[in-house]
C-alpha positions as CSV (number, residue, x, y, z in Angstrom):
1,M,-65.4,-19.5,-60.3
2,R,-66.0,-21.0,-56.6
3,Q,-65.6,-17.6,-55.4
4,R,-68.3,-15.8,-57.8
5,I,-70.5,-18.6,-57.0
6,R,-70.0,-18.6,-53.3
7,Y,-70.4,-14.8,-52.9
8,G,-70.5,-13.1,-56.5
9,V,-74.5,-13.5,-56.9
10,T,-77.2,-11.9,-55.8
11,A,-80.6,-12.9,-56.3
12,A,-81.2,-9.6,-58.3
13,A,-78.6,-11.9,-60.9
14,L,-79.8,-15.1,-60.8
15,A,-81.5,-14.2,-63.7
16,G,-78.3,-15.3,-66.1
17,V,-77.7,-15.9,-70.0
18,M,-80.6,-17.9,-71.5
19,L,-80.3,-20.4,-73.8
20,A,-82.7,-22.1,-76.0
21,A,-85.6,-22.8,-77.8
22,S,-87.8,-25.3,-80.0
23,A,-90.8,-26.9,-81.3
24,C,-94.1,-24.9,-83.0
25,G,-94.4,-21.2,-83.7
26,G,-95.5,-18.5,-81.8
27,T,-99.6,-18.6,-82.1
28,T,-102.6,-17.4,-80.1
29,R,-105.0,-19.5,-78.5
30,G,-106.7,-20.9,-81.5
31,E,-104.1,-20.4,-84.3
32,D,-102.8,-23.6,-84.6
33,D,-100.0,-23.9,-87.0
34,G,-100.0,-27.2,-87.0
35,S,-96.6,-27.8,-85.3
36,G,-97.8,-29.7,-82.3
37,G,-94.9,-32.5,-81.7
38,G,-92.5,-30.9,-83.9
39,S,-89.1,-29.3,-83.3
40,G,-87.3,-25.6,-84.1
41,G,-88.9,-22.6,-84.7
42,S,-91.6,-21.8,-87.1
43,G,-93.1,-18.8,-88.7
44,E,-91.9,-15.0,-88.3
45,A,-91.1,-13.6,-85.0
46,D,-92.0,-9.8,-84.3
47,P,-90.6,-8.7,-81.6
48,D,-92.8,-5.8,-80.7
49,A,-96.1,-8.0,-80.9
50,E,-98.3,-6.7,-78.4
51,I,-98.4,-9.4,-75.8
52,P,-102.6,-9.8,-74.9
53,E,-103.6,-8.5,-71.7
54,D,-106.2,-11.7,-71.3
55,L,-103.6,-15.2,-72.0
56,A,-104.5,-17.6,-69.8
57,I,-101.4,-18.8,-68.2
58,S,-102.2,-22.1,-65.8
59,F,-98.8,-23.5,-63.7
60,L,-98.7,-27.3,-63.3
61,P,-96.0,-27.8,-60.7
62,K,-95.0,-31.4,-60.3
63,Q,-96.8,-31.5,-57.1
64,L,-99.4,-29.5,-55.1
65,N,-97.8,-28.1,-51.5
66,N,-94.9,-28.6,-52.0
67,P,-93.0,-25.5,-50.5
68,Y,-90.9,-25.2,-53.7
69,F,-93.0,-25.3,-56.4
70,T,-95.3,-22.7,-54.2
71,V,-92.8,-20.4,-54.6
72,A,-92.0,-20.7,-58.3
73,D,-95.4,-20.3,-59.4
74,N,-96.3,-17.0,-56.8
75,G,-92.9,-15.9,-59.5
76,G,-95.3,-16.9,-62.3
77,K,-98.3,-15.5,-60.4
78,E,-96.1,-12.5,-60.2
79,A,-95.9,-12.4,-63.8
80,V,-98.6,-12.9,-65.3
81,D,-100.7,-10.1,-63.3
82,E,-97.6,-8.1,-64.6
83,L,-98.9,-9.3,-67.9
84,G,-102.4,-8.6,-66.9
85,G,-103.1,-12.3,-67.7
86,E,-105.4,-14.9,-65.8
87,F,-103.2,-17.1,-63.8
88,K,-104.1,-20.3,-62.1
89,E,-102.2,-23.5,-60.3
90,V,-103.3,-26.8,-60.4
91,G,-101.5,-30.3,-59.9
92,P,-101.7,-33.2,-58.4
93,S,-100.4,-34.2,-54.4
94,E,-97.7,-36.9,-55.4
95,A,-95.3,-36.7,-57.7
96,N,-96.1,-39.7,-60.0
97,A,-94.7,-40.1,-63.2
98,S,-98.1,-40.3,-65.3
99,S,-99.7,-37.6,-62.7
100,Q,-100.1,-34.8,-64.3
101,V,-101.5,-36.0,-67.6
102,S,-105.6,-35.3,-66.8
103,Y,-104.5,-32.0,-65.6
104,I,-102.9,-31.2,-68.6
105,N,-105.8,-32.9,-70.7
106,T,-108.6,-30.5,-69.2
107,L,-106.1,-27.1,-69.1
108,S,-106.1,-27.6,-72.7
109,Q,-109.8,-28.5,-73.1
110,Q,-110.6,-25.7,-70.8
111,G,-108.1,-22.7,-73.3
112,S,-104.8,-22.2,-71.6
113,D,-102.7,-19.8,-73.7
114,V,-99.7,-21.2,-72.1
115,I,-99.1,-24.4,-69.5
116,A,-96.0,-24.2,-67.9
117,T,-95.2,-27.3,-66.0
118,A,-92.3,-29.1,-64.0
119,A,-92.2,-32.6,-65.6
120,N,-93.0,-35.6,-63.3
121,D,-91.4,-37.9,-65.7
122,P,-90.0,-36.4,-69.2
123,N,-92.0,-39.0,-71.5
124,A,-94.9,-39.8,-69.4
125,V,-96.7,-36.1,-70.3
126,C,-95.4,-36.2,-73.9
127,G,-98.8,-37.7,-75.5
128,A,-101.0,-35.3,-73.3
129,L,-98.5,-31.8,-73.8
130,N,-98.6,-32.6,-77.6
131,Q,-102.0,-32.7,-77.5
132,A,-102.3,-29.7,-76.1
133,R,-99.1,-28.3,-78.3
134,Q,-102.3,-29.1,-80.7
135,A,-105.0,-27.9,-79.1
136,G,-103.1,-24.2,-79.6
137,S,-101.1,-23.8,-76.3
138,V,-97.4,-22.9,-75.5
139,V,-95.9,-25.3,-73.8
140,V,-93.3,-24.5,-71.6
141,T,-91.4,-26.5,-69.0
142,F,-89.8,-25.5,-66.1
143,D,-87.3,-27.4,-63.0
144,S,-87.6,-30.7,-65.2
145,D,-88.1,-31.0,-68.4
146,A,-90.0,-33.1,-70.8
147,D,-88.8,-34.4,-73.9
148,P,-87.9,-31.9,-76.1
149,K,-90.1,-32.9,-79.2
150,C,-93.2,-32.7,-76.6
151,R,-92.8,-28.6,-75.7
152,D,-91.8,-25.6,-76.8
153,L,-89.6,-24.3,-74.4
154,F,-87.9,-25.1,-71.4
155,I,-86.9,-22.8,-68.4
156,N,-83.8,-24.1,-66.7
157,Q,-82.2,-23.3,-63.3
158,A,-79.0,-23.3,-64.2
159,T,-76.6,-25.6,-66.3
160,S,-76.2,-28.8,-64.9
161,E,-73.0,-28.3,-65.4
162,D,-73.1,-25.6,-62.9
163,L,-75.1,-27.4,-60.3
164,A,-73.0,-30.8,-60.1
165,T,-70.0,-28.5,-59.6
166,V,-70.8,-26.6,-57.5
167,Q,-72.7,-29.6,-55.0
168,V,-69.5,-31.9,-55.4
169,E,-67.7,-28.5,-54.5
170,M,-69.7,-28.1,-51.4
171,I,-69.5,-32.5,-50.0
172,A,-65.6,-32.5,-51.1
173,E,-64.6,-29.5,-48.8
174,Q,-67.4,-30.4,-46.2
175,I,-65.6,-33.8,-45.5
176,G,-62.5,-33.0,-46.1
177,G,-61.9,-34.5,-49.4
178,E,-62.4,-38.3,-48.5
179,G,-64.4,-40.8,-47.2
180,E,-68.0,-42.2,-48.2
181,I,-70.9,-40.5,-49.8
182,A,-74.7,-40.9,-50.8
183,F,-77.4,-38.9,-52.7
184,L,-80.8,-38.5,-51.6
185,S,-82.9,-38.0,-54.7
186,A,-86.3,-37.1,-55.8
187,T,-88.0,-39.7,-57.7
188,P,-86.3,-42.0,-60.2
189,N,-87.4,-40.5,-63.3
190,A,-87.1,-36.9,-62.3
191,T,-84.9,-35.6,-65.7
192,N,-82.8,-33.1,-63.7
193,Q,-82.3,-35.3,-60.6
194,N,-81.0,-37.8,-62.5
195,A,-78.9,-35.4,-65.0
196,W,-77.0,-33.6,-62.0
197,L,-76.6,-37.0,-60.4
198,K,-74.8,-38.4,-63.6
199,L,-72.0,-35.3,-63.8
200,M,-72.2,-35.4,-59.9
201,E,-71.0,-39.0,-60.6
202,E,-68.7,-38.1,-63.2
203,E,-67.1,-35.9,-61.1
204,L,-66.3,-37.7,-58.7
205,A,-64.7,-40.0,-60.6
206,T,-61.8,-37.7,-61.9
207,D,-58.7,-38.2,-59.8
208,E,-59.1,-34.9,-57.7
209,Y,-61.9,-37.2,-56.0
210,S,-60.3,-40.1,-55.9
211,D,-60.7,-40.1,-51.8
212,I,-64.4,-40.0,-52.4
213,E,-66.5,-42.9,-52.4
214,V,-70.5,-42.7,-53.9
215,V,-71.8,-46.1,-52.0
216,D,-75.6,-45.0,-52.6
217,T,-78.4,-43.1,-54.5
218,V,-81.8,-43.6,-52.3
219,Y,-85.1,-41.6,-53.3
220,G,-87.1,-39.5,-50.8
221,N,-90.6,-39.2,-54.0
222,D,-89.8,-35.7,-53.0
223,D,-92.2,-36.5,-50.4
224,D,-91.0,-35.0,-47.0
225,Q,-92.2,-38.6,-44.5
226,K,-90.2,-40.5,-47.4
227,S,-87.4,-38.6,-47.4
228,F,-86.9,-38.5,-43.5
229,N,-87.1,-42.0,-43.3
230,E,-84.7,-42.9,-46.2
231,M,-82.0,-40.4,-44.6
232,Q,-82.5,-42.6,-41.5
233,G,-81.9,-45.4,-43.8
234,L,-78.7,-44.2,-45.2
235,L,-77.1,-43.9,-41.9
236,Q,-78.2,-47.2,-40.6
237,T,-77.1,-49.2,-43.2
238,H,-73.5,-46.6,-44.0
239,P,-72.6,-46.7,-41.0
240,D,-68.6,-45.0,-41.9
241,L,-71.1,-42.2,-44.2
242,A,-69.2,-39.2,-44.2
243,G,-71.3,-37.1,-46.1
244,V,-75.2,-36.9,-48.4
245,V,-75.4,-34.7,-50.9
246,S,-79.2,-34.3,-51.5
247,P,-80.2,-32.5,-54.7
248,T,-83.9,-31.4,-53.7
249,T,-85.5,-28.9,-51.3
250,V,-87.7,-31.6,-49.7
251,G,-85.2,-34.4,-49.6
252,L,-82.6,-31.6,-47.9
253,A,-85.0,-30.3,-45.6
254,A,-86.0,-33.8,-44.6
255,A,-82.6,-35.1,-44.2
256,A,-81.6,-32.2,-42.4
257,R,-84.3,-32.5,-39.9
258,Y,-83.3,-36.3,-38.6
259,L,-79.2,-35.1,-38.5
260,G,-80.4,-32.3,-36.7
261,S,-81.6,-34.7,-33.7
262,S,-80.0,-37.7,-34.5
263,D,-75.9,-38.9,-33.0
264,Y,-75.1,-38.5,-36.4
265,K,-74.5,-34.3,-36.2
266,G,-72.0,-32.9,-36.5
267,E,-70.6,-36.3,-38.1
268,V,-72.1,-36.8,-41.2
269,A,-72.0,-33.9,-43.8
270,L,-75.0,-32.6,-45.8
271,T,-75.4,-30.4,-48.7
272,G,-77.6,-30.3,-51.9
273,L,-80.6,-27.5,-53.2
274,G,-82.7,-26.3,-50.5
275,T,-84.7,-22.7,-50.2
276,P,-83.3,-20.3,-47.7
277,N,-86.5,-20.4,-45.6
278,Q,-86.4,-24.3,-45.2
279,M,-83.0,-24.5,-44.3
280,R,-82.1,-21.3,-42.3
281,E,-82.9,-23.0,-38.7
282,Y,-80.4,-26.5,-39.4
283,V,-77.7,-23.6,-40.9
284,K,-78.3,-21.8,-37.9
285,N,-77.7,-24.9,-35.7
286,D,-74.8,-26.2,-37.5
287,T,-76.8,-29.1,-38.7
288,V,-75.7,-28.2,-42.4
289,E,-72.6,-25.7,-43.2
290,E,-73.8,-24.4,-47.0
291,F,-76.6,-25.2,-49.2
292,A,-77.6,-23.8,-53.5
293,L,-79.9,-23.0,-55.1
294,W,-81.5,-20.4,-58.0
295,D,-84.3,-18.1,-56.8
296,P,-87.6,-20.8,-57.7
297,A,-89.6,-17.5,-57.7
298,D,-87.4,-15.8,-60.5
299,L,-87.7,-19.7,-62.6
300,G,-91.3,-19.0,-62.4
301,Y,-91.3,-15.7,-63.2
302,L,-89.3,-16.2,-66.4
303,A,-91.2,-19.3,-67.1
304,A,-94.4,-17.2,-67.7
305,Y,-93.0,-14.1,-70.0
306,A,-91.0,-16.8,-72.4
307,G,-94.2,-18.3,-72.4
308,A,-96.4,-15.5,-73.3
309,S,-93.5,-13.7,-75.2
310,Q,-93.8,-17.2,-77.4
311,A,-98.3,-17.2,-77.3
312,A,-97.9,-13.4,-78.6
313,G,-95.6,-14.2,-81.1
314,R,-92.5,-12.1,-80.1
315,I,-90.2,-15.6,-79.9
316,T,-91.3,-18.7,-82.3
317,G,-88.1,-20.2,-80.3
318,E,-85.1,-19.6,-83.3
319,K,-81.9,-19.7,-81.5
320,G,-80.7,-16.2,-81.1
321,Q,-84.3,-14.5,-80.5
322,T,-84.1,-12.2,-77.6
323,F,-87.7,-11.1,-75.4
324,E,-87.7,-9.3,-72.4
325,A,-88.6,-10.8,-69.1
326,G,-90.2,-8.2,-67.4
327,R,-88.1,-7.1,-63.9
328,L,-84.9,-10.0,-65.2
329,G,-84.1,-8.5,-68.4
330,E,-83.1,-9.8,-71.9
331,Y,-83.3,-13.2,-72.7
332,E,-81.5,-14.8,-75.3
333,I,-82.8,-18.4,-76.4
334,G,-80.4,-21.0,-77.7
335,A,-81.0,-24.5,-78.5
336,D,-82.7,-27.2,-77.5
337,G,-85.7,-25.1,-76.2
338,E,-83.5,-24.2,-73.3
339,I,-84.1,-21.0,-71.0
340,V,-80.7,-21.0,-68.3
341,L,-81.8,-18.4,-65.6
342,G,-78.1,-18.4,-64.2
343,P,-76.0,-19.5,-61.6
344,P,-76.7,-21.4,-58.6
345,T,-76.0,-19.2,-55.4
346,V,-74.1,-20.9,-52.0
347,F,-76.1,-20.0,-48.8
348,N,-74.5,-20.0,-45.4
349,K,-74.1,-18.5,-42.5
350,D,-72.9,-15.1,-44.0
351,N,-75.5,-14.6,-46.1
352,I,-78.7,-16.9,-45.4
353,D,-80.7,-13.7,-43.7
354,D,-79.9,-12.0,-47.0
355,Y,-83.1,-14.0,-48.5
356,D,-86.2,-14.7,-48.5
357,F,-88.0,-17.8,-49.9
């Protein structure tokens, strides 16, 4: 599996098998089925239903001007343009737990047929999302999920297990299988980050990694300067630190910027999840050996197609239903509204110039 993940996945192949679906049945704006807040599909799907060309599809990232979400939302815009819909992007400037609520309310009032959002907190947005669903919006979460009772579909980057495994494998390999490591995460309440951290800790607790000790977890709140400062603090607080794992694109790039200009370069390993364009400099100057990610543009692209398909009634969220997602091909819906984009890709000097995002 390690070899397959490292070398066998291309950008086009990042659209793997999808799992998932929940919530209310497929409706178009103004046809509220009254199931807002519920789970499990309802109503009859019509796979041949035409997707209206004027669907209003809105993207609400964790925060604006975050390079990762800029790429993801642009992928959503690509899909919306293909569908002949109306694209909108709004969002807060900081990734606080409740910062998205007012934007959800506004999008609902403006008549968004689909709201695609990456939740800063799984519960803080629930009330607003369910009100939007009751008003007729299809709610699709991507990257970071809300409580499943509050949305219709969740577009997952990859399985949490795959992401945890690849990050543990990378850091273990880079530190020779022994030593102290720390985590530099995003926000304390981020659903995806916490799931990955928990699974990484569980895997590191197995006999295979008995010589690796997790000594700290810090949070950069997906803010560049705070993440930079937290990386500096980790290295000062733990002088014997062998490596750092940062499962967030903002955190990884900021940590690499600090590490690359410090005396710790070449002494402390750094890996996690990042975009090739952010990390290319640090890979080529040997600050970072390798890191992993999926194509965020494909994530946003899939979110738009999934939301449009449910808004048009092609799917209702029932397990086993399938739909076409443009250039990504066919996806099958599994349990709990989760749709998995595909396995992560590992980037290093050998392949990083093959990608541009």
